[in-house]
N, CA, C and O atoms as CSV, one atom per row, in Angstrom:
chain,resi,resn,atom,element,x,y,z
A,1,MET,N,N,11.820,-8.305,3.617
A,1,MET,CA,C,11.736,-7.681,2.311
A,1,MET,C,C,12.666,-6.472,2.288
A,1,MET,O,O,12.626,-5.620,3.176
A,2,LYS,N,N,13.502,-6.416,1.258
A,2,LYS,CA,C,14.370,-5.255,1.131
A,2,LYS,C,C,14.123,-4.583,-0.206
A,2,LYS,O,O,13.417,-5.124,-1.057
A,3,ASP,N,N,14.702,-3.405,-0.395
A,3,ASP,CA,C,14.476,-2.606,-1.589
A,3,ASP,C,C,12.986,-2.365,-1.793
A,3,ASP,O,O,12.419,-2.722,-2.825
A,4,LEU,N,N,12.367,-1.756,-0.797
A,4,LEU,CA,C,10.936,-1.507,-0.839
A,4,LEU,C,C,10.621,-0.143,-1.428
A,4,LEU,O,O,11.391,0.807,-1.282
A,5,ILE,N,N,9.476,-0.063,-2.096
A,5,ILE,CA,C,9.001,1.184,-2.680
A,5,ILE,C,C,7.576,1.416,-2.196
A,5,ILE,O,O,6.748,0.505,-2.230
A,6,CYS,N,N,7.293,2.625,-1.749
A,6,CYS,CA,C,5.943,2.987,-1.355
A,6,CYS,C,C,5.151,3.257,-2.638
A,6,CYS,O,O,5.504,4.138,-3.422
A,7,ILE,N,N,4.073,2.483,-2.842
A,7,ILE,CA,C,3.289,2.665,-4.064
A,7,ILE,C,C,2.010,3.459,-3.842
A,7,ILE,O,O,1.403,3.945,-4.796
A,8,LYS,N,N,1.597,3.593,-2.572
A,8,LYS,CA,C,0.379,4.346,-2.319
A,8,LYS,C,C,0.305,4.749,-0.854
A,8,LYS,O,O,0.791,4.034,0.023
A,9,VAL,N,N,-0.311,5.908,-0.595
A,9,VAL,CA,C,-0.512,6.403,0.762
A,9,VAL,C,C,-2.022,6.542,0.987
A,9,VAL,O,O,-2.743,7.079,0.147
A,10,PHE,N,N,-2.478,6.046,2.136
A,10,PHE,CA,C,-3.906,6.023,2.457
A,10,PHE,C,C,-4.197,6.871,3.684
A,10,PHE,O,O,-3.295,7.225,4.443
A,11,ASN,N,N,-5.459,7.187,3.861
A,11,ASN,CA,C,-5.882,7.917,5.053
A,11,ASN,C,C,-6.159,6.985,6.227
A,11,ASN,O,O,-6.110,7.415,7.379
A,12,SER,N,N,-6.451,5.711,5.950
A,12,SER,CA,C,-6.742,4.773,7.035
A,12,SER,C,C,-6.072,3.430,6.786
A,12,SER,O,O,-5.777,3.065,5.648
A,13,ARG,N,N,-5.840,2.713,7.860
A,13,ARG,CA,C,-5.227,1.389,7.768
A,13,ARG,C,C,-6.160,0.407,7.056
A,13,ARG,O,O,-5.696,-0.469,6.326
A,14,LEU,N,N,-7.451,0.546,7.260
A,14,LEU,CA,C,-8.414,-0.343,6.624
A,14,LEU,C,C,-8.298,-0.272,5.102
A,14,LEU,O,O,-8.291,-1.306,4.434
A,15,GLU,N,N,-8.208,0.926,4.554
A,15,GLU,CA,C,-8.049,1.079,3.100
A,15,GLU,C,C,-6.778,0.387,2.620
A,15,GLU,O,O,-6.787,-0.310,1.606
A,16,ALA,N,N,-5.691,0.585,3.353
A,16,ALA,CA,C,-4.417,-0.025,2.984
A,16,ALA,C,C,-4.500,-1.548,3.051
A,16,ALA,O,O,-3.975,-2.236,2.175
A,17,GLU,N,N,-5.150,-2.074,4.074
A,17,GLU,CA,C,-5.271,-3.527,4.211
A,17,GLU,C,C,-6.120,-4.129,3.095
A,17,GLU,O,O,-5.850,-5.244,2.647
A,18,MET,N,N,-7.133,-3.411,2.645
A,18,MET,CA,C,-7.957,-3.910,1.540
A,18,MET,C,C,-7.119,-4.051,0.268
A,18,MET,O,O,-7.211,-5.059,-0.432
A,19,GLU,N,N,-6.308,-3.045,-0.025
A,19,GLU,CA,C,-5.473,-3.120,-1.221
A,19,GLU,C,C,-4.334,-4.121,-1.045
A,19,GLU,O,O,-3.925,-4.770,-2.007
A,20,GLN,N,N,-3.825,-4.248,0.173
A,20,GLN,CA,C,-2.803,-5.254,0.449
A,20,GLN,C,C,-3.358,-6.644,0.155
A,20,GLN,O,O,-2.675,-7.468,-0.453
A,21,ASN,N,N,-4.584,-6.909,0.579
A,21,ASN,CA,C,-5.213,-8.200,0.310
A,21,ASN,C,C,-5.422,-8.425,-1.185
A,21,ASN,O,O,-5.262,-9.543,-1.674
A,22,TYR,N,N,-5.774,-7.377,-1.905
A,22,TYR,CA,C,-5.957,-7.502,-3.358
A,22,TYR,C,C,-4.633,-7.866,-4.027
A,22,TYR,O,O,-4.599,-8.695,-4.936
A,23,LEU,N,N,-3.548,-7.247,-3.577
A,23,LEU,CA,C,-2.232,-7.592,-4.126
A,23,LEU,C,C,-1.857,-9.024,-3.769
A,23,LEU,O,O,-1.259,-9.731,-4.581
A,24,LYS,N,N,-2.200,-9.449,-2.575
A,24,LYS,CA,C,-1.886,-10.819,-2.145
A,24,LYS,C,C,-2.576,-11.842,-3.045
A,24,LYS,O,O,-1.991,-12.876,-3.368
A,25,VAL,N,N,-3.801,-11.564,-3.447
A,25,VAL,CA,C,-4.522,-12.441,-4.372
A,25,VAL,C,C,-3.743,-12.600,-5.672
A,25,VAL,O,O,-3.778,-13.652,-6.310
A,26,HIS,N,N,-3.038,-11.536,-6.054
A,26,HIS,CA,C,-2.225,-11.543,-7.272
A,26,HIS,C,C,-0.771,-11.935,-6.989
A,26,HIS,O,O,0.117,-11.706,-7.810
A,27,GLU,N,N,-0.546,-12.528,-5.814
A,27,GLU,CA,C,0.755,-13.059,-5.414
A,27,GLU,C,C,1.858,-12.002,-5.339
A,27,GLU,O,O,3.004,-12.252,-5.713
A,28,ILE,N,N,1.491,-10.824,-4.852
A,28,ILE,CA,C,2.470,-9.768,-4.607
A,28,ILE,C,C,2.487,-9.498,-3.105
A,28,ILE,O,O,1.470,-9.124,-2.521
A,29,ASP,N,N,3.652,-9.690,-2.487
A,29,ASP,CA,C,3.810,-9.420,-1.061
A,29,ASP,C,C,3.935,-7.922,-0.841
A,29,ASP,O,O,4.490,-7.203,-1.672
A,30,SER,N,N,3.416,-7.464,0.282
A,30,SER,CA,C,3.494,-6.047,0.602
A,30,SER,C,C,3.553,-5.864,2.111
A,30,SER,O,O,3.275,-6.780,2.884
A,31,ILE,N,N,3.920,-4.660,2.500
A,31,ILE,CA,C,4.009,-4.291,3.913
A,31,ILE,C,C,3.298,-2.964,4.095
A,31,ILE,O,O,3.395,-2.071,3.254
A,32,ILE,N,N,2.581,-2.846,5.204
A,32,ILE,CA,C,1.920,-1.593,5.554
A,32,ILE,C,C,2.705,-0.935,6.673
A,32,ILE,O,O,3.113,-1.592,7.631
A,33,SER,N,N,2.910,0.355,6.545
A,33,SER,CA,C,3.613,1.117,7.572
A,33,SER,C,C,2.787,2.346,7.928
A,33,SER,O,O,2.366,3.107,7.057
A,34,SER,N,N,2.565,2.522,9.233
A,34,SER,CA,C,1.844,3.718,9.667
A,34,SER,C,C,2.163,4.026,11.116
A,34,SER,O,O,2.546,3.150,11.890
A,35,ASP,N,N,1.999,5.275,11.456
A,35,ASP,CA,C,2.151,5.719,12.832
A,35,ASP,C,C,0.752,5.756,13.436
A,35,ASP,O,O,0.121,6.811,13.504
A,36,ASP,N,N,0.270,4.580,13.879
A,36,ASP,CA,C,-1.088,4.487,14.421
A,36,ASP,C,C,-1.076,4.007,15.875
A,36,ASP,O,O,-2.039,3.404,16.350
A,37,ALA,N,N,0.013,4.280,16.561
A,37,ALA,CA,C,0.162,3.929,17.981
A,37,ALA,C,C,-0.105,2.447,18.218
A,37,ALA,O,O,-0.879,2.066,19.095
A,38,GLY,N,N,0.559,1.627,17.410
A,38,GLY,CA,C,0.409,0.182,17.563
A,38,GLY,C,C,-1.004,-0.301,17.319
A,38,GLY,O,O,-1.495,-1.188,18.017
A,39,ARG,N,N,-1.653,0.279,16.332
A,39,ARG,CA,C,-3.043,-0.022,15.945
A,39,ARG,C,C,-4.078,0.417,16.975
A,39,ARG,O,O,-5.222,-0.037,16.940
A,40,ALA,N,N,-3.681,1.294,17.889
A,40,ALA,CA,C,-4.636,1.829,18.856
A,40,ALA,C,C,-5.650,2.743,18.176
A,40,ALA,O,O,-6.767,2.927,18.658
A,41,TYR,N,N,-5.232,3.312,17.042
A,41,TYR,CA,C,-6.112,4.179,16.267
A,41,TYR,C,C,-6.320,3.564,14.895
A,41,TYR,O,O,-5.447,2.853,14.396
A,42,SER,N,N,-7.460,3.826,14.281
A,42,SER,CA,C,-7.730,3.309,12.935
A,42,SER,C,C,-7.179,4.239,11.866
A,42,SER,O,O,-7.317,3.959,10.675
A,43,PHE,N,N,-6.564,5.327,12.267
A,43,PHE,CA,C,-5.991,6.303,11.346
A,43,PHE,C,C,-4.547,6.557,11.727
A,43,PHE,O,O,-4.120,6.250,12.840
A,44,SER,N,N,-3.804,7.120,10.795
A,44,SER,CA,C,-2.402,7.423,11.048
A,44,SER,C,C,-2.281,8.750,11.777
A,44,SER,O,O,-3.015,9.697,11.492
A,45,LEU,N,N,-1.361,8.811,12.706
A,45,LEU,CA,C,-1.140,10.047,13.446
A,45,LEU,C,C,-0.308,11.044,12.646
A,45,LEU,O,O,-0.381,12.250,12.884
A,46,SER,N,N,0.486,10.540,11.697
A,46,SER,CA,C,1.282,11.439,10.861
A,46,SER,C,C,1.706,10.736,9.579
A,46,SER,O,O,2.107,9.573,9.618
A,47,GLY,N,N,1.626,11.409,8.467
A,47,GLY,CA,C,2.164,10.896,7.216
A,47,GLY,C,C,1.330,9.889,6.459
A,47,GLY,O,O,1.750,9.441,5.392
A,48,GLY,N,N,0.184,9.518,6.952
A,48,GLY,CA,C,-0.655,8.560,6.256
A,48,GLY,C,C,-0.198,7.123,6.447
A,48,GLY,O,O,0.817,6.858,7.091
A,49,VAL,N,N,-0.957,6.206,5.880
A,49,VAL,CA,C,-0.669,4.779,5.958
A,49,VAL,C,C,-0.068,4.383,4.615
A,49,VAL,O,O,-0.705,4.554,3.576
A,50,LYS,N,N,1.143,3.860,4.628
A,50,LYS,CA,C,1.879,3.591,3.392
A,50,LYS,C,C,1.892,2.104,3.059
A,50,LYS,O,O,2.048,1.252,3.933
A,51,LEU,N,N,1.723,1.819,1.769
A,51,LEU,CA,C,1.767,0.456,1.263
A,51,LEU,C,C,3.050,0.289,0.458
A,51,LEU,O,O,3.263,0.975,-0.542
A,52,PHE,N,N,3.905,-0.635,0.909
A,52,PHE,CA,C,5.196,-0.885,0.280
A,52,PHE,C,C,5.206,-2.245,-0.412
A,52,PHE,O,O,4.606,-3.202,0.076
A,53,VAL,N,N,5.888,-2.321,-1.545
A,53,VAL,CA,C,6.133,-3.585,-2.249
A,53,VAL,C,C,7.610,-3.626,-2.628
A,53,VAL,O,O,8.303,-2.610,-2.581
A,54,ARG,N,N,8.082,-4.812,-3.003
A,54,ARG,CA,C,9.461,-4.927,-3.493
A,54,ARG,C,C,9.622,-4.081,-4.751
A,54,ARG,O,O,8.683,-3.920,-5.530
A,55,ALA,N,N,10.810,-3.550,-4.934
A,55,ALA,CA,C,11.080,-2.714,-6.107
A,55,ALA,C,C,10.757,-3.444,-7.399
A,55,ALA,O,O,10.211,-2.851,-8.329
A,56,GLU,N,N,11.092,-4.735,-7.461
A,56,GLU,CA,C,10.852,-5.483,-8.697
A,56,GLU,C,C,9.367,-5.769,-8.932
A,56,GLU,O,O,8.983,-6.122,-10.047
A,57,ASP,N,N,8.522,-5.623,-7.899
A,57,ASP,CA,C,7.077,-5.840,-8.037
A,57,ASP,C,C,6.289,-4.542,-8.194
A,57,ASP,O,O,5.084,-4.576,-8.445
A,58,ALA,N,N,6.954,-3.408,-8.050
A,58,ALA,CA,C,6.252,-2.122,-7.995
A,58,ALA,C,C,5.409,-1.841,-9.232
A,58,ALA,O,O,4.231,-1.503,-9.111
A,59,GLN,N,N,5.990,-1.974,-10.411
A,59,GLN,CA,C,5.252,-1.654,-11.632
A,59,GLN,C,C,4.022,-2.548,-11.778
A,59,GLN,O,O,2.934,-2.063,-12.089
A,60,ARG,N,N,4.189,-3.834,-11.558
A,60,ARG,CA,C,3.068,-4.776,-11.675
A,60,ARG,C,C,1.991,-4.473,-10.626
A,60,ARG,O,O,0.798,-4.524,-10.925
A,61,ALA,N,N,2.415,-4.160,-9.406
A,61,ALA,CA,C,1.465,-3.843,-8.340
A,61,ALA,C,C,0.646,-2.606,-8.692
A,61,ALA,O,O,-0.570,-2.588,-8.503
A,62,VAL,N,N,1.304,-1.585,-9.198
A,62,VAL,CA,C,0.604,-0.361,-9.598
A,62,VAL,C,C,-0.391,-0.668,-10.715
A,62,VAL,O,O,-1.528,-0.196,-10.683
A,63,GLU,N,N,0.029,-1.453,-11.696
A,63,GLU,CA,C,-0.871,-1.804,-12.797
A,63,GLU,C,C,-2.085,-2.575,-12.297
A,63,GLU,O,O,-3.201,-2.335,-12.758
A,64,ILE,N,N,-1.886,-3.486,-11.373
A,64,ILE,CA,C,-2.996,-4.268,-10.813
A,64,ILE,C,C,-3.982,-3.352,-10.091
A,64,ILE,O,O,-5.192,-3.454,-10.290
A,65,LEU,N,N,-3.461,-2.464,-9.257
A,65,LEU,CA,C,-4.344,-1.568,-8.516
A,65,LEU,C,C,-5.026,-0.559,-9.437
A,65,LEU,O,O,-6.197,-0.236,-9.239
A,66,GLU,N,N,-4.307,-0.061,-10.436
A,66,GLU,CA,C,-4.922,0.865,-11.386
A,66,GLU,C,C,-6.038,0.193,-12.167
A,66,GLU,O,O,-7.076,0.809,-12.408
A,67,SER,N,N,-5.846,-1.068,-12.571
A,67,SER,CA,C,-6.890,-1.761,-13.323
A,67,SER,C,C,-8.103,-2.027,-12.441
A,67,SER,O,O,-9.234,-2.025,-12.928
A,68,TYR,N,N,-7.881,-2.255,-11.160
A,68,TYR,CA,C,-8.988,-2.485,-10.233
A,68,TYR,C,C,-9.827,-1.218,-10.079
A,68,TYR,O,O,-11.056,-1.273,-10.079
A,69,TYR,N,N,-9.152,-0.081,-9.947
A,69,TYR,CA,C,-9.852,1.183,-9.751
A,69,TYR,C,C,-10.090,1.949,-11.043
A,69,TYR,O,O,-10.810,2.947,-11.054
A,70,ASP,N,N,-9.491,1.489,-12.123
A,70,ASP,CA,C,-9.613,2.143,-13.426
A,70,ASP,C,C,-9.194,3.604,-13.356
A,70,ASP,O,O,-9.810,4.473,-13.974
A,71,SER,N,N,-8.121,3.862,-12.580
A,71,SER,CA,C,-7.581,5.207,-12.483
A,71,SER,C,C,-6.101,5.131,-12.108
A,71,SER,O,O,-5.678,4.186,-11.442
A,72,PRO,N,N,-5.312,6.122,-12.532
A,72,PRO,CA,C,-3.882,6.084,-12.245
A,72,PRO,C,C,-3.568,6.319,-10.771
A,72,PRO,O,O,-4.298,7.019,-10.068
A,73,ILE,N,N,-2.474,5.726,-10.321
A,73,ILE,CA,C,-1.966,5.929,-8.965
A,73,ILE,C,C,-0.843,6.955,-9.063
A,73,ILE,O,O,0.066,6.814,-9.881
A,74,THR,N,N,-0.907,7.967,-8.241
A,74,THR,CA,C,0.088,9.036,-8.306
A,74,THR,C,C,0.898,9.169,-7.027
A,74,THR,O,O,1.634,10.143,-6.867
A,75,ASP,N,N,0.779,8.206,-6.105
A,75,ASP,CA,C,1.441,8.308,-4.800
A,75,ASP,C,C,2.819,7.668,-4.743
A,75,ASP,O,O,3.430,7.659,-3.674
A,76,ILE,N,N,3.334,7.136,-5.838
A,76,ILE,CA,C,4.612,6.424,-5.791
A,76,ILE,C,C,5.716,7.356,-5.334
A,76,ILE,O,O,5.861,8.465,-5.848
A,77,GLU,N,N,6.505,6.888,-4.347
A,77,GLU,CA,C,7.614,7.694,-3.829
A,77,GLU,C,C,8.935,7.124,-4.290
A,77,GLU,O,O,9.991,7.663,-3.957
């Protein structure tokens, strides 16, 4: 996947994986990136756990997650 955009930052990998799965149900591919020592820790050592989607899917992904939580996402980088 190229031209990726971070749409949300989480405190734990579990939270990110839950939202990644929700996007997958809606046929949006995503990637999780975190400094968690190769999953040795359930939390990120620095910078949080980031959820990335393709640039062309970003708006739709944000809308899907916002409708699920009924609140705006403000973490887009």
